[in-house]
mmCIF file of the C-alpha atoms, coordinates in Angstrom:
data_MODEL
# 
_entry.id   MODEL 
# 
loop_
_atom_site.group_PDB 
_atom_site.id 
_atom_site.type_symbol 
_atom_site.label_atom_id 
_atom_site.label_alt_id 
_atom_site.label_comp_id 
_atom_site.label_asym_id 
_atom_site.label_entity_id 
_atom_site.label_seq_id 
_atom_site.pdbx_PDB_ins_code 
_atom_site.Cartn_x 
_atom_site.Cartn_y 
_atom_site.Cartn_z 
_atom_site.occupancy 
_atom_site.B_iso_or_equiv 
_atom_site.pdbx_formal_charge 
_atom_site.auth_seq_id 
_atom_site.auth_comp_id 
_atom_site.auth_asym_id 
_atom_site.auth_atom_id 
_atom_site.pdbx_PDB_model_num 
ATOM 1   C CA . UNK A 1 1   ? -22.062 5.209   -18.305 1.00 0.00 ? 1   UNK A CA 1 
ATOM 2   C CA . UNK A 1 2   ? -23.956 8.345   -17.468 1.00 0.00 ? 2   UNK A CA 1 
ATOM 3   C CA . UNK A 1 3   ? -22.746 11.542  -15.828 1.00 0.00 ? 3   UNK A CA 1 
ATOM 4   C CA . UNK A 1 4   ? -19.566 13.445  -16.410 1.00 0.00 ? 4   UNK A CA 1 
ATOM 5   C CA . UNK A 1 5   ? -17.357 11.273  -14.213 1.00 0.00 ? 5   UNK A CA 1 
ATOM 6   C CA . UNK A 1 6   ? -15.835 14.262  -12.443 1.00 0.00 ? 6   UNK A CA 1 
ATOM 7   C CA . UNK A 1 7   ? -15.152 12.205  -9.317  1.00 0.00 ? 7   UNK A CA 1 
ATOM 8   C CA . UNK A 1 8   ? -13.256 9.646   -11.397 1.00 0.00 ? 8   UNK A CA 1 
ATOM 9   C CA . UNK A 1 9   ? -11.264 12.365  -13.168 1.00 0.00 ? 9   UNK A CA 1 
ATOM 10  C CA . UNK A 1 10  ? -10.405 13.865  -9.798  1.00 0.00 ? 10  UNK A CA 1 
ATOM 11  C CA . UNK A 1 11  ? -8.772  10.561  -8.840  1.00 0.00 ? 11  UNK A CA 1 
ATOM 12  C CA . UNK A 1 12  ? -6.472  10.347  -11.879 1.00 0.00 ? 12  UNK A CA 1 
ATOM 13  C CA . UNK A 1 13  ? -3.715  12.729  -10.662 1.00 0.00 ? 13  UNK A CA 1 
ATOM 14  C CA . UNK A 1 14  ? -3.742  10.964  -7.297  1.00 0.00 ? 14  UNK A CA 1 
ATOM 15  C CA . UNK A 1 15  ? -3.374  7.578   -9.032  1.00 0.00 ? 15  UNK A CA 1 
ATOM 16  C CA . UNK A 1 16  ? -0.483  8.947   -11.107 1.00 0.00 ? 16  UNK A CA 1 
ATOM 17  C CA . UNK A 1 17  ? 1.412   9.986   -7.964  1.00 0.00 ? 17  UNK A CA 1 
ATOM 18  C CA . UNK A 1 18  ? 0.669   6.621   -6.334  1.00 0.00 ? 18  UNK A CA 1 
ATOM 19  C CA . UNK A 1 19  ? 1.958   4.777   -9.421  1.00 0.00 ? 19  UNK A CA 1 
ATOM 20  C CA . UNK A 1 20  ? 5.222   6.748   -9.449  1.00 0.00 ? 20  UNK A CA 1 
ATOM 21  C CA . UNK A 1 21  ? 5.780   6.178   -5.719  1.00 0.00 ? 21  UNK A CA 1 
ATOM 22  C CA . UNK A 1 22  ? 5.015   2.455   -6.153  1.00 0.00 ? 22  UNK A CA 1 
ATOM 23  C CA . UNK A 1 23  ? 7.516   2.040   -8.991  1.00 0.00 ? 23  UNK A CA 1 
ATOM 24  C CA . UNK A 1 24  ? 10.224  3.937   -7.088  1.00 0.00 ? 24  UNK A CA 1 
ATOM 25  C CA . UNK A 1 25  ? 9.611   1.789   -3.999  1.00 0.00 ? 25  UNK A CA 1 
ATOM 26  C CA . UNK A 1 26  ? 9.854   -1.413  -6.066  1.00 0.00 ? 26  UNK A CA 1 
ATOM 27  C CA . UNK A 1 27  ? 13.190  -0.304  -7.517  1.00 0.00 ? 27  UNK A CA 1 
ATOM 28  C CA . UNK A 1 28  ? 14.519  0.657   -4.077  1.00 0.00 ? 28  UNK A CA 1 
ATOM 29  C CA . UNK A 1 29  ? 13.414  -2.672  -2.577  1.00 0.00 ? 29  UNK A CA 1 
ATOM 30  C CA . UNK A 1 30  ? 15.032  -4.673  -5.392  1.00 0.00 ? 30  UNK A CA 1 
ATOM 31  C CA . UNK A 1 31  ? 18.313  -2.780  -5.017  1.00 0.00 ? 31  UNK A CA 1 
ATOM 32  C CA . UNK A 1 32  ? 18.324  -3.372  -1.256  1.00 0.00 ? 32  UNK A CA 1 
ATOM 33  C CA . UNK A 1 33  ? 17.797  -7.090  -1.752  1.00 0.00 ? 33  UNK A CA 1 
ATOM 34  C CA . UNK A 1 34  ? 20.582  -7.331  -4.361  1.00 0.00 ? 34  UNK A CA 1 
ATOM 35  C CA . UNK A 1 35  ? 22.946  -5.321  -2.161  1.00 0.00 ? 35  UNK A CA 1 
ATOM 36  C CA . UNK A 1 36  ? 22.229  -7.665  0.753   1.00 0.00 ? 36  UNK A CA 1 
ATOM 37  C CA . UNK A 1 37  ? 22.856  -10.702 -1.464  1.00 0.00 ? 37  UNK A CA 1 
ATOM 38  C CA . UNK A 1 38  ? 19.365  -12.118 -1.030  1.00 0.00 ? 38  UNK A CA 1 
ATOM 39  C CA . UNK A 1 39  ? 17.004  -13.547 -3.624  1.00 0.00 ? 39  UNK A CA 1 
ATOM 40  C CA . UNK A 1 40  ? 14.536  -10.766 -4.400  1.00 0.00 ? 40  UNK A CA 1 
ATOM 41  C CA . UNK A 1 41  ? 12.058  -13.197 -6.009  1.00 0.00 ? 41  UNK A CA 1 
ATOM 42  C CA . UNK A 1 42  ? 10.892  -14.727 -2.725  1.00 0.00 ? 42  UNK A CA 1 
ATOM 43  C CA . UNK A 1 43  ? 10.425  -11.316 -1.137  1.00 0.00 ? 43  UNK A CA 1 
ATOM 44  C CA . UNK A 1 44  ? 8.410   -10.125 -4.110  1.00 0.00 ? 44  UNK A CA 1 
ATOM 45  C CA . UNK A 1 45  ? 6.107   -13.145 -3.928  1.00 0.00 ? 45  UNK A CA 1 
ATOM 46  C CA . UNK A 1 46  ? 5.464   -12.654 -0.215  1.00 0.00 ? 46  UNK A CA 1 
ATOM 47  C CA . UNK A 1 47  ? 4.874   -8.945  -0.767  1.00 0.00 ? 47  UNK A CA 1 
ATOM 48  C CA . UNK A 1 48  ? 2.492   -9.601  -3.646  1.00 0.00 ? 48  UNK A CA 1 
ATOM 49  C CA . UNK A 1 49  ? 0.431   -12.190 -1.754  1.00 0.00 ? 49  UNK A CA 1 
ATOM 50  C CA . UNK A 1 50  ? 0.151   -10.108 1.420   1.00 0.00 ? 50  UNK A CA 1 
ATOM 51  C CA . UNK A 1 51  ? -0.674  -7.020  -0.627  1.00 0.00 ? 51  UNK A CA 1 
ATOM 52  C CA . UNK A 1 52  ? -3.404  -8.843  -2.520  1.00 0.00 ? 52  UNK A CA 1 
ATOM 53  C CA . UNK A 1 53  ? -4.943  -10.258 0.660   1.00 0.00 ? 53  UNK A CA 1 
ATOM 54  C CA . UNK A 1 54  ? -4.860  -6.858  2.359   1.00 0.00 ? 54  UNK A CA 1 
ATOM 55  C CA . UNK A 1 55  ? -6.263  -5.218  -0.764  1.00 0.00 ? 55  UNK A CA 1 
ATOM 56  C CA . UNK A 1 56  ? -9.180  -7.624  -1.061  1.00 0.00 ? 56  UNK A CA 1 
ATOM 57  C CA . UNK A 1 57  ? -10.029 -7.245  2.639   1.00 0.00 ? 57  UNK A CA 1 
ATOM 58  C CA . UNK A 1 58  ? -9.850  -3.448  2.408   1.00 0.00 ? 58  UNK A CA 1 
ATOM 59  C CA . UNK A 1 59  ? -12.017 -3.331  -0.725  1.00 0.00 ? 59  UNK A CA 1 
ATOM 60  C CA . UNK A 1 60  ? -14.648 -5.642  0.756   1.00 0.00 ? 60  UNK A CA 1 
ATOM 61  C CA . UNK A 1 61  ? -14.788 -3.567  3.934   1.00 0.00 ? 61  UNK A CA 1 
ATOM 62  C CA . UNK A 1 62  ? -14.996 -0.348  1.904   1.00 0.00 ? 62  UNK A CA 1 
ATOM 63  C CA . UNK A 1 63  ? -17.864 -1.714  -0.196  1.00 0.00 ? 63  UNK A CA 1 
ATOM 64  C CA . UNK A 1 64  ? -19.809 -2.891  2.862   1.00 0.00 ? 64  UNK A CA 1 
ATOM 65  C CA . UNK A 1 65  ? -19.375 0.183   5.046   1.00 0.00 ? 65  UNK A CA 1 
ATOM 66  C CA . UNK A 1 66  ? -19.701 2.738   2.247   1.00 0.00 ? 66  UNK A CA 1 
ATOM 67  C CA . UNK A 1 67  ? -22.931 1.102   1.111   1.00 0.00 ? 67  UNK A CA 1 
ATOM 68  C CA . UNK A 1 68  ? -24.225 1.446   4.666   1.00 0.00 ? 68  UNK A CA 1 
ATOM 69  C CA . UNK A 1 69  ? -23.337 5.135   5.011   1.00 0.00 ? 69  UNK A CA 1 
ATOM 70  C CA . UNK A 1 70  ? -24.687 6.009   1.551   1.00 0.00 ? 70  UNK A CA 1 
ATOM 71  C CA . UNK A 1 71  ? -27.894 4.009   2.093   1.00 0.00 ? 71  UNK A CA 1 
ATOM 72  C CA . UNK A 1 72  ? -28.442 5.782   5.430   1.00 0.00 ? 72  UNK A CA 1 
ATOM 73  C CA . UNK A 1 73  ? -27.883 9.114   3.623   1.00 0.00 ? 73  UNK A CA 1 
ATOM 74  C CA . UNK A 1 74  ? -24.954 10.048  5.850   1.00 0.00 ? 74  UNK A CA 1 
ATOM 75  C CA . UNK A 1 75  ? -22.978 10.616  2.636   1.00 0.00 ? 75  UNK A CA 1 
ATOM 76  C CA . UNK A 1 76  ? -24.429 11.510  -0.752  1.00 0.00 ? 76  UNK A CA 1 
ATOM 77  C CA . UNK A 1 77  ? -22.967 11.835  -4.236  1.00 0.00 ? 77  UNK A CA 1 
ATOM 78  C CA . UNK A 1 78  ? -24.124 14.282  -6.878  1.00 0.00 ? 78  UNK A CA 1 
ATOM 79  C CA . UNK A 1 79  ? -25.525 12.072  -9.669  1.00 0.00 ? 79  UNK A CA 1 
ATOM 80  C CA . UNK A 1 80  ? -24.280 14.557  -12.265 1.00 0.00 ? 80  UNK A CA 1 
ATOM 81  C CA . UNK A 1 81  ? -20.656 14.055  -11.163 1.00 0.00 ? 81  UNK A CA 1 
ATOM 82  C CA . UNK A 1 82  ? -20.390 10.257  -10.993 1.00 0.00 ? 82  UNK A CA 1 
ATOM 83  C CA . UNK A 1 83  ? -19.658 7.870   -13.836 1.00 0.00 ? 83  UNK A CA 1 
ATOM 84  C CA . UNK A 1 84  ? -22.868 5.925   -13.319 1.00 0.00 ? 84  UNK A CA 1 
ATOM 85  C CA . UNK A 1 85  ? -21.226 2.577   -12.491 1.00 0.00 ? 85  UNK A CA 1 
ATOM 86  C CA . UNK A 1 86  ? -22.234 1.401   -9.029  1.00 0.00 ? 86  UNK A CA 1 
ATOM 87  C CA . UNK A 1 87  ? -21.608 -1.410  -6.589  1.00 0.00 ? 87  UNK A CA 1 
ATOM 88  C CA . UNK A 1 88  ? -24.786 -1.538  -4.578  1.00 0.00 ? 88  UNK A CA 1 
ATOM 89  C CA . UNK A 1 89  ? -25.566 2.112   -3.923  1.00 0.00 ? 89  UNK A CA 1 
ATOM 90  C CA . UNK A 1 90  ? -21.995 3.459   -4.019  1.00 0.00 ? 90  UNK A CA 1 
ATOM 91  C CA . UNK A 1 91  ? -20.385 4.795   -7.178  1.00 0.00 ? 91  UNK A CA 1 
ATOM 92  C CA . UNK A 1 92  ? -17.353 2.854   -8.369  1.00 0.00 ? 92  UNK A CA 1 
ATOM 93  C CA . UNK A 1 93  ? -15.218 5.976   -7.847  1.00 0.00 ? 93  UNK A CA 1 
ATOM 94  C CA . UNK A 1 94  ? -15.633 5.502   -4.105  1.00 0.00 ? 94  UNK A CA 1 
ATOM 95  C CA . UNK A 1 95  ? -13.100 2.661   -4.240  1.00 0.00 ? 95  UNK A CA 1 
ATOM 96  C CA . UNK A 1 96  ? -10.316 4.799   -5.729  1.00 0.00 ? 96  UNK A CA 1 
ATOM 97  C CA . UNK A 1 97  ? -8.785  5.822   -2.428  1.00 0.00 ? 97  UNK A CA 1 
ATOM 98  C CA . UNK A 1 98  ? -8.850  2.294   -1.012  1.00 0.00 ? 98  UNK A CA 1 
ATOM 99  C CA . UNK A 1 99  ? -7.078  0.968   -4.091  1.00 0.00 ? 99  UNK A CA 1 
ATOM 100 C CA . UNK A 1 100 ? -4.492  3.742   -3.891  1.00 0.00 ? 100 UNK A CA 1 
ATOM 101 C CA . UNK A 1 101 ? -3.903  3.083   -0.185  1.00 0.00 ? 101 UNK A CA 1 
ATOM 102 C CA . UNK A 1 102 ? -3.070  -0.570  -0.880  1.00 0.00 ? 102 UNK A CA 1 
ATOM 103 C CA . UNK A 1 103 ? -0.208  0.601   -3.111  1.00 0.00 ? 103 UNK A CA 1 
ATOM 104 C CA . UNK A 1 104 ? 0.834   3.836   -1.411  1.00 0.00 ? 104 UNK A CA 1 
ATOM 105 C CA . UNK A 1 105 ? 1.182   2.767   2.233   1.00 0.00 ? 105 UNK A CA 1 
ATOM 106 C CA . UNK A 1 106 ? 3.512   -0.227  1.669   1.00 0.00 ? 106 UNK A CA 1 
ATOM 107 C CA . UNK A 1 107 ? 5.483   1.851   -0.848  1.00 0.00 ? 107 UNK A CA 1 
ATOM 108 C CA . UNK A 1 108 ? 6.044   4.612   1.679   1.00 0.00 ? 108 UNK A CA 1 
ATOM 109 C CA . UNK A 1 109 ? 7.029   1.987   4.256   1.00 0.00 ? 109 UNK A CA 1 
ATOM 110 C CA . UNK A 1 110 ? 9.769   0.764   1.904   1.00 0.00 ? 110 UNK A CA 1 
ATOM 111 C CA . UNK A 1 111 ? 10.954  4.273   1.054   1.00 0.00 ? 111 UNK A CA 1 
ATOM 112 C CA . UNK A 1 112 ? 11.118  5.481   4.665   1.00 0.00 ? 112 UNK A CA 1 
ATOM 113 C CA . UNK A 1 113 ? 12.740  2.299   6.043   1.00 0.00 ? 113 UNK A CA 1 
ATOM 114 C CA . UNK A 1 114 ? 16.120  3.335   7.390   1.00 0.00 ? 114 UNK A CA 1 
ATOM 115 C CA . UNK A 1 115 ? 17.364  0.093   8.933   1.00 0.00 ? 115 UNK A CA 1 
ATOM 116 C CA . UNK A 1 116 ? 20.803  -0.938  7.745   1.00 0.00 ? 116 UNK A CA 1 
ATOM 117 C CA . UNK A 1 117 ? 20.323  -4.491  6.570   1.00 0.00 ? 117 UNK A CA 1 
ATOM 118 C CA . UNK A 1 118 ? 24.037  -5.038  6.049   1.00 0.00 ? 118 UNK A CA 1 
ATOM 119 C CA . UNK A 1 119 ? 24.733  -4.712  9.786   1.00 0.00 ? 119 UNK A CA 1 
ATOM 120 C CA . UNK A 1 120 ? 21.549  -6.189  11.225  1.00 0.00 ? 120 UNK A CA 1 
ATOM 121 C CA . UNK A 1 121 ? 21.188  -9.951  11.155  1.00 0.00 ? 121 UNK A CA 1 
ATOM 122 C CA . UNK A 1 122 ? 17.533  -10.859 11.846  1.00 0.00 ? 122 UNK A CA 1 
ATOM 123 C CA . UNK A 1 123 ? 18.407  -14.526 12.447  1.00 0.00 ? 123 UNK A CA 1 
ATOM 124 C CA . UNK A 1 124 ? 20.767  -13.731 15.288  1.00 0.00 ? 124 UNK A CA 1 
ATOM 125 C CA . UNK A 1 125 ? 19.398  -13.621 18.833  1.00 0.00 ? 125 UNK A CA 1 
ATOM 126 C CA . UNK A 1 126 ? 20.929  -12.582 22.094  1.00 0.00 ? 126 UNK A CA 1 
ATOM 127 C CA . UNK A 1 127 ? 23.582  -10.010 22.927  1.00 0.00 ? 127 UNK A CA 1 
ATOM 128 C CA . UNK A 1 128 ? 26.021  -8.688  20.351  1.00 0.00 ? 128 UNK A CA 1 
ATOM 129 C CA . UNK A 1 129 ? 29.675  -8.394  21.296  1.00 0.00 ? 129 UNK A CA 1 
ATOM 130 C CA . UNK A 1 130 ? 31.369  -5.163  20.264  1.00 0.00 ? 130 UNK A CA 1 
ATOM 131 C CA . UNK A 1 131 ? 34.393  -5.592  17.977  1.00 0.00 ? 131 UNK A CA 1 
ATOM 132 C CA . UNK A 1 132 ? 36.993  -3.686  19.977  1.00 0.00 ? 132 UNK A CA 1 
ATOM 133 C CA . UNK A 1 133 ? 35.768  -3.509  23.563  1.00 0.00 ? 133 UNK A CA 1 
ATOM 134 C CA . UNK A 1 134 ? 34.481  -7.034  24.081  1.00 0.00 ? 134 UNK A CA 1 
ATOM 135 C CA . UNK A 1 135 ? 31.465  -5.583  25.886  1.00 0.00 ? 135 UNK A CA 1 
ATOM 136 C CA . UNK A 1 136 ? 28.035  -7.054  25.315  1.00 0.00 ? 136 UNK A CA 1 
ATOM 137 C CA . UNK A 1 137 ? 25.185  -4.876  24.071  1.00 0.00 ? 137 UNK A CA 1 
ATOM 138 C CA . UNK A 1 138 ? 21.510  -5.831  23.969  1.00 0.00 ? 138 UNK A CA 1 
ATOM 139 C CA . UNK A 1 139 ? 19.630  -5.383  20.729  1.00 0.00 ? 139 UNK A CA 1 
# 
């Protein structure tokens, strides 16, 4: 590799924050599943597969469109600051934020989810009858 890799080094603190948020979100999700009495294994598999599919699509789109904007000279990178590894005409560091987004956005979704899964039953449809009044309420 040539160049100092300053762009890659700039991404490291961001990746560290993303990794911490991802681990915290995984722990929170597992605790919610255990508290609700559900098998966390199935949820993890679904999450992993959807995350991988979304990640591959996002990376492919990033590679295609970033190659276009760099080739058209809309965006340029200082050759002295990149690592030297390239995919087409873009430096490999250009993918850092797409990779981080695949982890960070679903993690934040888990952490900011405030629905009470102990009271909500997603399999139930129709009106819910209140416990003391007998009145029906729409969900």
